[in-house]
N, C-alpha and C positions, 0 to 999 in steps of 0.2 A: 511575889508576895502571897498569891493564892495557894502556892505549893509549899510555903515555908512552914515547917513544923518544929516542935521542940527537939526532935532527933534528926533534923535535916530537912530535906525536901521530899515530900510525899503527897499523896492525894487524900489525906485524912480529912481535910476541911471539906472537900467535895463530897466524900462519902457521908460525913456527918450531916452536912447541910441538906443534901438531896434526900436524906432519910427523914428529914423533918416535914411534917404535914404543911406547915406555913410556907415553906419554900416551894413545895409542889403547887400549893394554892396560888402563890404569887406568879409562878410561871404560867399556870392555867389561866388566871385572870388576865395576865398580859396578852396571851394569845387570843383569848375571847374578845377582849376589848379592842385589840389591834385589828382583828379581822372584821368585827362588826362595825367599828367606826370607819374602816376602809370601805366596806360595802355601802354605808350611808353616804360617804363623801363621793364615791363613784356614781351612785344613783343621782344625787342632786347636783354635784359638780359637772358631771357629763351632760345632764339635762339642761342646766343653765348655759353651758358652753354651746350646745346645739342651738338653743333659742337665740342667744345673743349673736352667734356667728352667722346664722343663716336666715332667721326670720326677719320680716320687714317691720321690726319694732321701732317706734319713734324715739323712745327714751332709753336707748342702749347704754349711753354713757352713765346715766343715773343708776340703771340696773347694775352695771359693772362695779360702780363705787360701792353699792350696797352689798354686792356679793363678796367683794374683797375686804370688807370691813373687819371680819373676824381674823383675817390674816394680818391686817395692819395693827390692830389693837392687841396687846399682850393677852395670852390665853387666860392668865389668872384673873384679869379684869372681866373678861367674858364670863368666866365661871362665877365670879362674885356678883355680877349683874343678874345672872339667872337664879342664883340662890336667893337674892332679894325678891325677885319677881315671884318665885315659887316657894316662898317661905310658908311655914305651916299655917300662920294666921294672915297670909297675904290675900290680896283680892281674888286671885284666880282660884286658889285652893279653897277659900271661903265659899266662893260661888259654886265650885264643884261639889263640895260636901253638902251645901244647902240644897243642891239639885239631886242629892242621893247618889252621886258618883264618887269613886275613890279619889282621894287627894293624890297629887303628883309628888313623889318623893325623889328629889334630885340626888340625895345622898344614897345612891344605889348603883348597881351595875348598869341599869338602864340609863340613869342620869349621867353617869360618867361617859358611856358610849355616845349619848346624845350630844354632849358638849364637845367631846373629841371630834365627832363627825362634823359638827358645825365649823370647828376651827380648821379641819383638814379639807373641807369642801373647796375653798379657794385654790388650793394646790392643784387638785384635779382640774378645776375650771380653767386655770391659766394654761396648763399644758395641752389640754384637749382643744380648747378654743383656738390656740395658735396653730395646731395641726389641721383642724377643720378648715381654717381660712387659707392654709397653704395648698390644699387639694385643688388642682387646676379645674376650673369650670368646664374646660374643653372635654374632660373625661366624662362629665355628666351629660353634656350635649351629645357626645358620641354614643353613650349608653342609651339615651332616649331615642336617638336616631336609629338605633338597632332594634327598637321596639319595646324596650323596657319602660315601665311606668316610673313616675317620680319616686314612689315608695320603694320599688325594686332597685332603682338607681342608688338611693340613699343607703340601702342595706348592702348592696353588692360593691359599690364604689366607695362612698364616703365613710361609712362605718367600718368597712373592711380595712381601708387605708389608715383610719384613725385608731384601730384596735391596739397597735403597739403603744400609741400615746396614752390610751386609756389604761393599759396595763402598767406602763411606766408611772403614770400619775397615781395609780393604786398602790404601787410599791413605795413611792415617796410619801403617800398618805400614811401607809403602815409604819414607815420609819419615823415619821413625825409623831405618830401616836405613841409608839413605845418609847420614844425619846422624851416625851412631855412629862414633866415632873409636877407642874403646878395643878393641873386638873385633878389627877388622882390624890394629890396632897390636900387640896381644898375639900374634895368630896369623899375621898376614900379612907383617909387616916382616922377621922372621927367615927366613921361607920364600920370600921374593921374590914375594909376591902383592900388587901395588899396587892400591889403590882411590883415588878422588879425595881422600878426607879425609886418608889417610896420605901421599899424594903431595904435597898442599898442605903438610903438616907438614914433610916432607923438604925441600921448596923453601924454606919460611919460615925454618928453622933452619940452612940451608946458607949457605955463604959464596960470594960472587960478585956482580958488578955487576947481574945480572938476577934475583937470587933472589927478591926481593919482587915484581918485575913478573911473573915466572913464576907465583908463588903467587897473585897477583891474577887472572891469566888462568884458572887452574884453579878459583879461587873463583867466578868468573863462570859457568863451565861447571856447577859443582855447584849454584850458586844457580838457574840456569835449570831444572835438573832438579827442584829443590825447589819453585820457583814453579809449574812445570807440574803437579806433584803436588798442590800446595795448591789450584790452580784446579779440578782434577778433583775433589778432595775436596769443595770448595764446590758443584760441579755436582751431585754425588750427594746432598749434604745438601738442596739445593733440590728434588730429586726424591723426597724422603722423603714418606711418607703424611701428614705433619702430626699425628703422635701425641705430639709432645713435651710437650704440656700435659696428656696423659692420665696418670693415676697408674699406677704399676707394680702389676700383679696377680701376686702370688707363689703363687697357688693351683696345685695339680697339674692338668696337662692330659693327661698320658700315664700311665696306671696300669699299671705293670709287675707281673707276678706276683711273689710273694715270692722264688721261686728266681731268676728273671731279674733282679729288682731287686738281690738280694744279689750276684749274679755281676757285674752292671754296676758297682755301687757299689764293691765291693772291687777290681775291676780298675782302675777309675778312680783310687781312692785309692792303690793299690799302685803304679801307673804314675807318678802324680804324686810319690809319696814317693821312688821310685827315681830320677827325673829331677831333682827339685828339692831334695831333702833329702840324699840319699846323697852327692852331690859335695861339699856343704858340710861334711858330717861327715868325709869324707876330707881336705878342706882343713884342718879343725881338727886332725886327726891329723898332717898334714904339717907344720903349724906347730910341732909338738913333736918333730920329727925332729932328731937330732943331725947326721946326714948324710942329706941329701935323696935320696930314691929308693932307700934301702937297706932298706926294709921297716919294719914297725911293731912289731917285737919290743920287749920292755920295755927292753932295754939300749940301744936306739936312740931312746928317748923322753926328753925333757927339757923343762923350762920355761925354759931359758936363752934361747931366742929371744924370749920375751916380756920377760924381764929386760933383754935387750939393747935392745929397743925403748924400754923405760921409762928407760934410762940414756943413750940416744942423743940428743945435743943437737939434731941435725938433725930427728929424728923429732918430738921434743917441740915444736920450733919450728913444724914443719908442722901439728901438731895445734892449736897456739895460733893460727896463721894461719887455718886452716879455721874454727875456732870464732869467731874475730873477724870473718872475712868473712861467715859465715852469720848472725851476730848483727846486724851492720851492715846487711846486705842485707835481713834480716827487718824491722828497725826502719824503714828507709827505705821499703820496699814497703808496710808497714802504714800509715804516715802518708800517702804519696802515693796508694796504692791506695784507702784509705778516703775520702780527700778527693775523689778522682776518682769513686768510687761515689756519694757524696752529690750531687755536681754532676750526675751522669748521671741518677740516679733522681729527685731532687727538682727540679732546675733544667733538665733535658733539654739540657745543655750540648753544643753542637756541637764545642767545643774538646776535650772529654773523648772524644768519639767518635773524633776524629783521634788523640788520645793512645792510646786502646785499640787502634785499628787498627795504629798504629806499634808498640806493645808486642807485639801478636800477630805482626806481621811479624818482629820481633826474636827471638821464640820459635820461629817457623816455619823461619827460615833455619838452615842447618847451623851448629853451634857453632864449627867451625873457621873458617868464613867470617866470623862475627861477631867472633871474636878478631882476625882479620887486619884487618877494617875498623876495629876499635878502635885498632890501631897506626897505620893511615893517618890516622885522624881526629884522634887526640889528640896527634900530634906537633906539629901547628899547627892547632887547631880554628878559630881566627880568624886571618886574615892579621896577622902581627906578634906574635901571642900564642902563647907556648910554655909550657904549664903544667908541663912536665917530670914528668909522672906515669908515663910509660912506664918500665918497670923497677922500679916501686914497687908496693906493695900497693894503692895508690889506683886504678890502672887495673883491677885485678882486682875491686875493689868496684864500680866503675862498670859493668864488664862483667856482673857478677852481677846487679846491679839491673836493667840493661837486659834481661837474659835472662829473669828470673823475675817481673818486674813484672806481666805480664798475669795470672799465676796469682792474685796477691793482688787485683787489680782485680776479677776474676770472683768470687772468694770474698767480697770486701767488698760487691759488688753484691747477691749472694744474701742476705747478712746484712742489708743495708739494706732489702731488700724485705720483711723480716719486721717492720720497725718501722712502726707506724701513724703517718702524718703528723699525725693529730689530737693525738697526745701533744705534738709540738713546737708545734703551734698553741695548745694549752692553756697551755703554759709561756710562750709569747710573750704571750698574752693576760693572764697573771698578772704581766707586767712583766719577765720574764727576757730578758736580751740573748742574742746569738748564742753567746757564750762559755759562758754559764750553761746554755743549752739543750744544748750539746755535753757539758758537764761533768756535768750532772744527769740528762739524758735519754738522749742518744745513746751516750755512752761506756759506761755500765753495761749498756745493752741490746746493744751491738755487741761488747763485749769478748770474750765467750766464743766466738761463731761466727767472729769475725775471727781470734782467736788459734788456733782449731782449723784454719782454712785456712792460717794462717801456717806450720804444720808442713810443708805441702806446698812451701813455699819454703825453710825452714830445712834440711831433710834433704838435698834435692838440692844446695843450695849448699854444704853441708858436705862432701859426697862428690864434688864436681864434678871432672872431669878434662880435658875437651876444651879449655875456655877456658884453664885453667892451663897446659896443655902448650905453648901459644904465648906466653902473657903473663907467666908466672912468671919471676923472675930469682933470683939468689943472695939468700937470706934471705927470699924470699916463696913458697917452695914449699908445696904443700898436701898434704893426706892422699892424694888420688887420685894426684897426681904422684909422691909418695913410693913408693906401691905400684908404679906404672909403672916408676920408676927401679930399684927392687929387682928386678923381673921382668926388665927389659932387661939388668941387670948379672949375672943368674944367681943372685941371692940368693933362691932360691925359698922357703926356709923362713921367712926374714924377711918376704917378700911375703905368704906365707900367714898368718903371725902377725898382721901389720898388717891383713890382710883380715878375719881372725876378729874382731879388736877392732871394726872398722868394722861388721861384720854385727850384733854385739851392740848397738852404738850405734844403728844404723838401726832394728832391730827394737824396741828399747826406746823410741825416739822415736815410731815409728808406733803402738806399743802405748799409749803415753801419750796420743797424739792421739785414738785411738779411745775410750779410757777417758774423756777429757775431753769428747768429743762425746756419749757416752752419758749422762754426768752432766748435761750441758746439756739434753739431750732429756728426761731424767727430771724435772729441775726445771721445765722448760717444761710437761710434762704435768701435774705437780702443781699448778702455777699455774693452768692451764686448768681443772682439776677444782675447785679452790678457787673460781675465778670463777663456774663453773657452779653450784656448790652455793650460793654467795651469792645468785645470781640467782633461785634457787628459794625462798629464805626470804622470806616476805611482810614488807613494811615495816610494815604495820599489822595487829595481831592481829584475826582475824575477829570476836571477841566484845568488841572494845574499846568499841564504841558502847553495849553493854548495860550498861556500868558507868557 
């Protein structure tokens, strides 16, 4: 499509677009925002990972929850919460200007980089923390026994071994940043700061004979950046020290004195609360404002915005659409992902490897590019066949399944690895067919871990924005697109109210997933304890022969 011209296939669209100043500006902004946000996320994500993994902090679990919050909550809600907190007539900017300091403008390159960095920090944190805890403590003891100090040991052993994980996390952070549509859409469109993702959106929804061809050209440019980042990430993964099979050691490796520990811990928790909780609280208050931006006095607070949402037919339709799409996506991914996991683990199927790599590619490429490719493909997937799903909720379902299938495949593979093949062989030896083996053996054993991993599909699918922004039509709008439309139309109180509801749903969903996972782990531990206790009971009493 990007090479299709009036006289056949040529590179005229590339030549014309690359000659435009706005295209070069979008590419430059994408590179600057991507690298700057990556540096931000590596600095803070790596620092948080080091503290939580090694220091003798008492409230590690709470700190981790606060660190991961920007990863759990959709980025467009994080953006909306910060725009409310740092609005021109908000409390912080009012205080800054009264003190003679410049106001903070979030609708700028710096603001976009800041929010991107916050949302990408948990990615680096999770990868680096896991690697730091896998580094054997024996290596540290050997280093200090050889005469190195604790600081030298951390630099020569721990940080050296964790360097590939830091680099891998940095590349994933970069990919997440250039893929993100909502942050530059909320902050950059109105302030005239184009990036490739929003520029593709502008071209795709624009009118004109070359709008889709231009969008295709920009998608190729963005895909090249993403593919390059993916290859680099794979390179760093291959250079990792091979500790993936080593279990995580959560023991304390850096003993801080009580005073230092308290200072570090409360500074960490206070900072995380200020940056990750306070904006959400202000957003919840903004959702109850009668007139947005006129303060939080009692006479300006109301629940009418929430009542308006509950009585708005368009909002209710968007909620139904999102719940339907998330449920269908989840169901299809569970069936296909679990079947693929079985064929991969039990049969070593080559076809499943191709499917998994294809699904990984669909997840790795930017969502705006995937949405555009869906339009090009499903207009006429086979010559002469026009399924007419473009403009319907069907194309959204196909796009969601394509996007999130790899998450369920990986979750189902992990679940399948916990099931002993001997159980299936015993059932077959007893005369059970393939259907009976699945029904009586595999489904009961796989149900809980598979459903737990399915939450990682359901919640993102329910709050998705990027695919919906391109593929939704009248009557198929989703929750994310509704928030986006409210914000773009200037209905900030309704956008905040809708976002507050989404936050409650997301946190409730993840809370249910964690509770379900803990319940499954407890039941598994009890079962193992019962099995071990049964193994210790002698089958024949020692004094049986005396009688």
